[in-house]
N, C-alpha and C positions, 0 to 999 in steps of 0.2 A: 452527633458529631463536634468536633474540636480542632481549633484552627491552632498548628503548630509555628514555630519558629523558626529560621534557620535550619531547614530541612536537607540532607542530600539526596538530589534527584538521580542518582547512579542506579538504584533498584527500579525505576518508573523508565529508562529508556533502553533500547535495544542497542544502542550502540555501547553501552554501560560508561558513558561520560559523567564523570564524578563533580557536577556542577549544584550549587546551594539556592535554594527556593526561599527568600524574604520570609514567605509564609508559605501553610500548605494545609488545605483541608480535602479531606475524601467522603463525595457525596454519594449516598447509598440510593437516594429517592430524588424525584422531582422536585418534593415539599423543600426537601433541601436545599436543592442548587438554587430555589427561585428565593429563601431563605437567605443564603449567602450574599446576592448582587441585591436582597432589599438593604441587607443590613452593613456589607461591608461596600458602600458608596465610593468612600475615595482612595480607595488604592485599585491601579490595574491589575488586569486579572488576567490568567493565561489558562487555556483548558488542556487537562492531559489526558489521555485516554490510555493506549496502550504504549505508546512512547516507541513506536516502529518505524515512524517514518519522518521521522525527525534527528537533525545535530545538533544538539545543542553546544556553543561556541562560549557562554558564560554564564557567572551567576543569575539568578533571575531577580530583580528589583520587583517582585510584584506578588502577588495574591495566587499561586497556583492550585486548581483547582483539578483534584481528581477523579474523574466520572466514574464512577464503579455500580455503575446501574448495572443490574442482572435480572434477566428471565428472557423466555422466551416461550410461544405459545402458537397454536394454530387458530386462525381467527375465523375462518372460513375454509369451504370445499365445496367443491363441482365435482364432475363425472371426471374432468379430466385433468385440471389443477388445484391448487391447495394456495392460500393465503399464511404466511407463517411472520409473524411479528416478533422481532429480536430486539432485546434492551440493548442501550449504547455501549455498555462495559463489557456484554459478553464476547469472549475471545473467540477472533473468527475463524479459525482451524477447527477447535472445538463446535461452533457451530456449525459448521460444514457437516462434519463428522456425524452430526445429531441429524440433519436432513437426510442421510444417506441411509441411514439408521431406519429412518422411517421409509426410507425408499421414494426420496423426492429425489427429483432430477431438476438440474441445472447450474447449481456450483460446485460440481466435481473437478473440474477443470481450474476452481481457484482455491485447492486445497492447499493448506499449509504456506499458506500466506499470512506472515506475520500481523498482528494487530486486534484491532477492535473492529466490533460492528461498526458502531458509531463514526469510523472514520472513513469507514471503506467506502460512500459515498462523494466524498469531500474530492479523494482522490479518484473514482472510479476506477478501482483497482481491476488489475486484469493480468491474464496468463494464457496461454496456450489455444488462444485462438475465440476468448471469453473474456467478456466484460459486466464488470457488477450491472451495469446499464440494461444488460440483456435480461434479467432475471429479477431487476429492481420495480418495484407498484409505487409505493409512498415511501414517506418518512416523516416523523412526528418532530418538530423541533421546538426549541424556545426561542421565542423573540426577545433580545436582551433590552430594548428598549420600554415593550409594554409587558414583559415578562407575562405575556400570555403564549398559549402554546398554540402552533399554526400547523397545515399539510401540506407539503410539496408533492406533487405529483413526478412521474418519469421526466413530463413535459418540462415541470417547471426548473427540475433542476439544470437544464440545458447541459448536459453529459458531452464530452470530448475525450479525445483521449489522456488519458490518465488528467483529467480536468472537470471541472462543475459550476454550478455557480457559486458553489461554496468559497472557492479558491479565488473567486471574481468578483461580480460587481456586490455581492453581498456578503465578503468576507469581514468574522468577525461580528457581525450583525444575528448571527443564530446559534445555536448549539444543537446540536441532532441528539434525540434521548431516546428514538427509537427507531428502526428501519421494518418495514412489510415487504416480503419477497413475493414473487408469483411462480411456482415450482409445476413441475409436471409431478402427475401421480401415476401415470403409464403411457408408453407410447413417448419414454425419453430420446429425446435429440442428440445423439453423441457428438463430439467435436473430438476428433481423432486423428487429424492430418495435419495439424498442425506441430511444430517442434518434432519430438523425439515417442511422442507418445504412440503410435503407431509399432514403431520398430523396439520398444519398450513391453508391450503386448505381444510381441512376439517373441519377445525372451520370458514373458511369464506364461507362453503356450497358450493364451487365450486369441480367439478366432473371433468370438461376438461376446463382445465385451458389454459388462452390464454398469450401470453409473460407478457401482462401487469400486469396480476392476478399474477403470478410469480413474478413479480417484487415487486407487495405490499406484498405477504407474506414475501418476502426476507426482507423487510423494516420491517415489524410488528416483525420480529424474532430480528435484530439486535436492533429495537430500544428498545424489551423488556429484550435484555442484554447487551446494550451497551451505555456508558456512552455519550450524545451530548458533543463534545467538547469544543462549546460555553459556556455550563452552567457548565461543569468539566476539567479541561486540562488533555488532555490523545492523544496517537498516534493509539488507536484502539491497535491490536492484540501487543506486546511487543517481543513473543517470536516465532519463529517458531514451527511447530509441527515436533519432532524429528521423522527422519526413522530410524529404529534399525533391526539387522541382525534377521533372523526366529530363530537363537537360544538364542542371546541375552532376544527375547519375551517368548519362554519357560520360560528362567529363571524365566522374571518378572512377569509369572502366577502363579510358585511355591509357590510365596509368596501374590500374589495380581491375585487372579483368575478371577476375573471378572473384569478386567483393560481392557476398552473397545481399541477399535485397527481397524485398516483400513489394507485390505490383499494389498500392493503394488505390489510383485512379488512373484515368487516361494521362493524368498532367502529374502524379504524385510516386513517391517510392519510398519506401520505408527501411532504412538503413540500419542491423543491428550495431548498438552503441558499443557491444562487447568486444565484438570482431573489431571497430574503429582503436579500442581499446587494446587491445591485445597487440594489430598490426602496429601500434605507437610502441610497442615495447613496454607496457607498465604492467602485463599479467604477471603474476607473485612477486612483484617489485616489492621490497621493504624498507621503508624510513625509520630508524630506530623503532619503536613500540609499538607503529601502527604501517599499514601500505593497502597493497591491491593484492586481493586473495588468488591464491595461485590454481585456482579451480576454476574461479568467474571472474571476468575482467570486470564485470559492473559493480561486481560488490567493494566496496573500501571497507577497512578492518581494522579494531581495536585491539591489539594484540592485547597490551597491558597496558591500562592507566593514562591512555594516550589524551591529550588536550583537544577538544574539537576545533578550535582554531587551526592546529595543526593539520585534521583530517579537512579542513575546509581547505585551503592553503595547497593541500596535494590536490583536491577537485579542481582548482581553478588553475593549477598547473596540465591537470589532463587535460580542461579546456581546449587551453592556449594552445597546446600540442596536436591536440586534433584538428583545431583550424589550419592552422601553419600546414600541417601534410597534407588536409586531404578538401582543406577549406569547406568543412562543413561546422557548424555551432550545434554544439550537446547542451540541454540542459538539465539541471539536477530533477530529480525525482524527489528527492528527500528536501523534506523543511526545516531550512537554516533558522537557528534562533540563536 
């Protein structure tokens, strides 16, 4: 373990933003992580995982700690369920594929989401009708005050839509070092009615899908809409889908009768942010070397060495325009630094 000076973070964030860290260290064990916090007490620290859900807008005058904890294992198994532990530095999609290879069900709809396992509970990642909380069991965390490990249960995490306790009351107080999932070993419950999964399965000539085929359908859909971060810098969906009141949606329908929506409850309606952005005219729009992706309006992209602050200004322009046209506020899903 070596602390390096003045290191570019371009390889460590999927947006490909070239900012520098004053100091940088990659930790591969919990002991290394504790040692860094014990020995480097006087410098502010920043935890970096897969770098997939962030936009870096300036150099980091901090010690950037790259969390590179690896490993996955079966903790225990019952007749119908299995408990799988994965370390924080495991690539999320690779982990999902590994569970499917073992015929463990539950995560198939979350295939191809960028990032690492450790950040997945923070964001309560979700896609196609499934959220992380649906299969989350516990996570082990490092308490940064005591430098002791603790366990958070599903209930402890206070999961919400793209939200958790780690983004709220305990933000910055803990580091997730591993996550345990409760998955099915048989009688898998499939979620194929959300989005285009069922139609994609029809294209694949699949009438009775397996969990592996659901995953392949999700991957095909995502590949058709979303740019590969290795080819075009991006952080996936930049904005959350707004949840508005039923009354607000009735007002929206007066001007936009065909507005797509999902009923959340008797009083709340979710409106796709991508539709709002596309209707406002931003889809495919290019600003110098950055812009909005041509196939998915939710995705802001770095075409070639764009600056994070420019992409941030574009996101603010989109937010202001959406509010002016629709009277709806959309929040960023990506974390801004």
